[in-house]
N, C-alpha and C positions, 0 to 999 in steps of 0.2 A: 044435440050436441054438437060445437065447433070442433073440427079437425084441427091436432096440434101439429104443427111443425118440428121435424127434427132439433133439438136442442133449446127449443123456446123455453122448456119446463127446466132445464139445467145450466143452458148457456151462461145467464146472466150470474149466477152464484159461481160457478165455475171460474168466470173472468176474474170478479170480486178477489176471490180467493189468491188467482194468480199475482194480481195486482197488490194484494195484500203482505204477500209473502216478499214480493221484491222489495216495497216498501220497507219491511222489517229489517232485508238485508243492506239495504243502504243504510237505515238508521245505526244498525250494528257498526258498519264498515268507519261509519261518521263518528261514532263514540270510543273507537278503537284506540285511537291516540289518548283519549279520554281516561280510559280503562286501565291504559298501559301508564299513564303518568300518575293515576293512583295507586299503581302495586308500585313502581320505582322511585316511592319517596324515600327507599333506604340505600345507602351505598357503603362500601369500604374500599380501602386501599390495599394492593398490596406490601411486600417489604421493600419492592425495588422501585415504588412511584409515589408521587404527592398528586393530589387532585385539587382543582380549582373549582367551584361549586360557584356558577352563575344562575339565576333568577329565570324561570321560564314559564311561570302560570299564565294563565288566560289574563290576569288583572296585574300582575307584575312588570317591573322593571326589568332590564337585561344587565343588572348591576351585578358585581361579585358577591355574593351571599357568606362563603365560608371558605376555610381552606382545610382538608383532610390531610393530616400528617401521615408519612409513609406507616404502614403495617395497622393501620387503625380497626378497631372493631367497626359493628354495624353502626351506622353514625344517620341521624333523619338529616335530609337535604333539602325538604319539601317536595311538594309535587311539580312533576313537569320541568324540574330544574335540568340545566344542561350539567356536564360533567368532563372537565377538561384535564385530563390525565397526562402528567407529565415525568420523565426520569429523576429520579431521586438519589441514584446511585451514580459514582463518577462513570463517565463516558468516554470515548475516543474517535477521533475520526483520522481515517489511515488513507495514506498516498501513497500508492504502490505500482510499479509496473508489472505485477503479477496479476493477471487476467482475475478479476472476480475477487480480488483480495482486499479491495477497496473499499471506500465509501460508493461511487460510480463503478458502474459495471464496466466489464473491459480493461483495458491497461489505462492507468490515471497517472501521471507523473508531472510535477510542475516544471515548466522549462523555463529557465530565466537566462540570461546571458552573463557570463563573465565580463570581467574588466576589458580584457583582450577580444571580445564581440563573439566567442565560442558559447554556444546554447549549451548550458548544463540541465542536465535531468536529476530533480532532487524528490527523494522520496524519504518518508517518514510520517511519524503519528503525533497527533495534538490529543492531549488527555486532560479534560477538565470536568466541571461538575455544574449542574444547575445551582445558583444561590436559592436556597430552601427560606432564606426569611421571608415571613408573611407580608410586609411590606412590598417588599422586593419581588416576590414572586407576584403579588396583584399585579404590578407595574408591569410586568413583564407578560401576563396574562393579556392586560388593557392595549400593550404595542404592539405584541405579536400573535396571539391567539386569536385575535379576532379577524385576521386577515389571513389568506390562504398565500403559499410560496409554490413555484414551482418546481419539479423535481428534473434531474437529470435525464430520465427517460419521458419526460414530457407532461406528466401526469400534476394536478393541483391538490393540494394538500395544507389543512390546518396543522401546526406543530404538533397537536396534540391528536393526529389521525395516527396512532401509533408508529413503528419504525417507518414506513414510509412519509409520514409527514414530518417526525423530526429529522430525517435524514435530509427533505427537501429545504427545511429553515437553516440546516448548516450549510447545505451546498449552495445557498443563494445568500447567505447573509454571513457566514462565517468564511468560506473558502475564499473570497475576493479578499479579505484582510493577510488570510496566512500566504497566499499569493504574492501580496502586496510586500508583506516583511521580509520574504524568502529572498524577493528580488534587489529589495534594497540592501541587503546584507552580502548577496552572494555577486553583485555589481562591483564590490570592492575588491576582489580578489581575479588576479589572473586565472587561467585554465589550468596551468600547470602547478597552482599552488593549492589547489584543490584535487585534482588527479594527476598523480605522477605521471603516469602514462602517456599525458597529452604532450610532454615535453619531448618526444619522439619523433611529433610530428611538427615541432617549434624549433628547427635547428640545435636541437640538444643532444646530448650523448646518453646513450642508455644509464652509462656510470653517473651521470649528473640527475638522472630520474631516480635511480635507484637511492640516491643521498636523501632526495627532496622528500621521501614516503613518511619520515618523522615529522617533518614540519607541515605537511599536508593535513596529518590526523589534527596538529594543533589547530590548524586554520578552521577545519571543520567543527572543532570543538568551539572556538571562536564564532564561528556563524550561528550555531545552537544555543550557544549562551545570549547571544545578543538579539536573537529573534524571541527567547524566551521573556526577557526584557521588555522590547517592544511589543509584542502580542496581547501582553494585558493590558498595555495603556492602549493600544490601536482598538482591542475590541472592546473596552470601554466607552472609548470615545465614539466608536462607530453605533453600538448599538445605545448608547444615551445612557447607561447606568453599568453597576457591576453586576450583570446579570449572571456572568460566569465567573466561577472560583475555581482554585487549584489547577491551573492553566500551565502545561508544562509541554513544550515540543521537542521530539526525539527525532532528531535528524539522523535516519539509519543509512542512507546511500546517495551519493553525487555519480552520477554517469554521463555518459560523453553523446553525442549526435549518433547514430546508425553510422552516418559517412565518415565520420571521424574515429570510431572506432575501427571502423575496416580498414583505414589508414593506420591506425595504431598496430593493429593486427599485421598487417603489411609489412611494419617496420620492425616488428619483433621478429619475424619468420625472418627478414634479411638480416637481423643483429644474430639469430642462431645460426644461420648459414655462414655467416662471417667467422661467428666464434668457433664453429665446425674446423672451418678452411684453416685457420691459426692453429688449431689444434694438430692438424695434420703436419702443417709445416713445422711445428715445434718438434711433432713425435720424427718426421724425416731428418731434422738438424741432428736431433740427439743420438737415431741410430747411427747416421754417417759420422759423428763425433766417435761413438763407441767403435765403429768401423777402424777408423783411424787411431786410435789408441791402439787397438788389439794389434795391426800392422806395425805399427812402432815396437810394440812387444816382440811381436815374431822377428824383426830385423834384427833386436837387441839380444835375441836367444832363438837361434834356430834350430836348437833341438826342440825346442817348446814346442816351435808350429810342426815338427816333426810328430810329437806326442799327439798333439791335438788332430792330426791327421788321422792317427789310429784311433783315437776316442771315436771320430767319425766313422769308421768302418762298420759296414753292416754286421750284425750278430753271426756266428758260425762261421766266419771267412779263417782258413788255417795257412792260406799261402798268399804271400803279398810281396811282389817285387816292384818297388818303385823304380821308376826309370827304365825298365826293361819291357820292351814292348813283347816279347815273348814270353813274357810271365802270365800265369795261370794263377786264377783265382779259384780253389775249387770249395766248395762249399761242404761242412761235412754230414755224413748220412745216418 
């Protein structure tokens, strides 16, 4: 009877079972996308989003299949289809010097020169909405939904990749148009016509700066109105169609560069010191005039002068001998 070596009887089946398990695992992993596609044949949208559905089956093309309106019920979209979700409600793009308060991280201000060469910081908010017309939306997805955009933080996203993707699209496509429109409008005004305190460092007086404040507000309103008119046309021209609707830019603040603002602060402090000195001079002049008038009155009425002296004596004096060097003033006990 032949002697069996270890694992001779069981080694073959054991290896076969191991290989079989590995093959099954590989098949399951390979079939997972297929299973997932079978299960994800239905979709629905929330109240604030619209979905563009693209074919994605094994034998399908990649064209747009359908549009799902906001707040839809469960809808059949086909197996392995791609879902591109876009915002369906009013959106906004904020530019502000408040760190973390705008679309970009940190401080974000549009810096544009005035007509006299002073860099002005512009802050504001653009309000708009995505055009939900089905034909227009299909065109938007064909043109922008099939490419990635780089965000200010450095990542690359599709516009339908959540808030990051939408912000990246706005930052790369919409922001340059905003900057250009603001530059065109601000460049037609002088610094002092937009910020009254700028006159303090441009050979102008504090009084003139104060008188310009009302005019400055009107000029800022003119810039805002002009931007609202030009921005809609420029965005339509840049994007290639009226993909955005309800466009309105609210210009909230115009600021000066840091070095100019410091010069303004120093000028305001100097004006404050001058005003204080002028007040002291006026006070001294008023006191001198009062003393002169009082002395003139005493000259005309010596008795009145004596009466005033008596009124000025400390309380409790019982003896008063004016002109007598031996006179003694005794306080009452």
